[in-house]
C-alpha positions in Angstrom: 3.0 -35.1 13.0 3.1 -31.3 12.4 6.8 -29.6 12.0 7.1 -26.4 14.2 8.1 -23.4 12.1 10.5 -20.9 14.0 8.9 -17.5 14.5 10.0 -14.4 12.6 9.7 -10.9 13.1 6.8 -8.6 11.4 6.6 -5.0 11.2 3.3 -3.5 11.5 1.7 -0.2 10.9 -1.9 1.0 11.4 -3.2 3.9 9.9 -6.4 6.0 9.0 -8.0 5.5 5.6 -10.0 8.2 3.3 -12.0 6.8 0.9 -11.3 3.4 1.3 -7.2 4.2 0.8 -4.6 4.9 3.5 -4.3 8.0 4.5 -1.4 8.3 7.1 -2.5 11.6 9.0 -1.2 9.7 11.9 0.3 6.1 12.0 1.5 3.3 14.6 4.1 1.1 13.9 6.0 -1.5 16.0 6.8 -5.4 15.5 5.9 -9.0 16.5 7.0 -12.5 16.0 4.8 -14.9 14.7 5.3 -18.1 12.5 2.5 -17.3 10.1 0.5 -14.4 8.9 -2.6 -15.2 10.9 -0.4 -15.1 13.9 1.2 -12.0 12.9 -2.6 -10.4 12.4 -3.4 -12.1 16.0 -0.1 -10.6 17.6 -0.4 -7.1 16.3 -4.3 -7.0 17.0 -3.4 -7.6 20.5 -0.4 -5.3 20.7 -2.4 -2.5 19.4 -5.7 -3.6 21.6 -8.0 -3.9 18.4 -10.9 -6.4 18.7 -13.5 -7.4 16.4 -13.8 -9.0 12.8 -11.6 -8.4 10.4 -10.8 -9.2 6.6 -7.3 -9.7 5.5 -5.7 -9.7 1.9 -2.2 -11.3 1.3 -0.3 -9.4 -1.7 3.4 -11.5 -2.1 5.0 -10.4 1.6 2.5 -7.5 2.6 -0.6 -8.5 4.4 -3.6 -5.9 4.6 -6.1 -6.0 7.3 -9.6 -4.1 7.4 -11.8 -3.7 10.2 -15.6 -3.2 8.8 -17.0 0.1 9.3 -13.5 1.3 11.2 -11.7 4.0 9.0 -8.5 2.2 9.8 -6.2 -0.4 8.1 -3.5 -2.6 9.4 -0.4 -3.4 7.2 2.0 -6.5 7.9 5.5 -7.4 6.6 8.1 -9.9 6.9 11.0 -8.1 8.8 14.6 -9.1 10.4 14.3 -6.4 13.1 13.3 -8.6 16.5 
């Protein structure tokens, strides 16, 4: 039997990239509820209207999501905002 975990808040930040690095010439920010990093990625993509394949990397609490040839990056961090 799998135990259910309580959803918690994740802050997200979508921005453009230049040379593969976050550029911040614009940014969209928000928050979603999810109990896992993959659930937070799905919820943030849905909130931002993003579709398609992505790659993700986890650095301690930060999750970085890149979208193939699109010059954007999505960052997710656990939060207490929701």
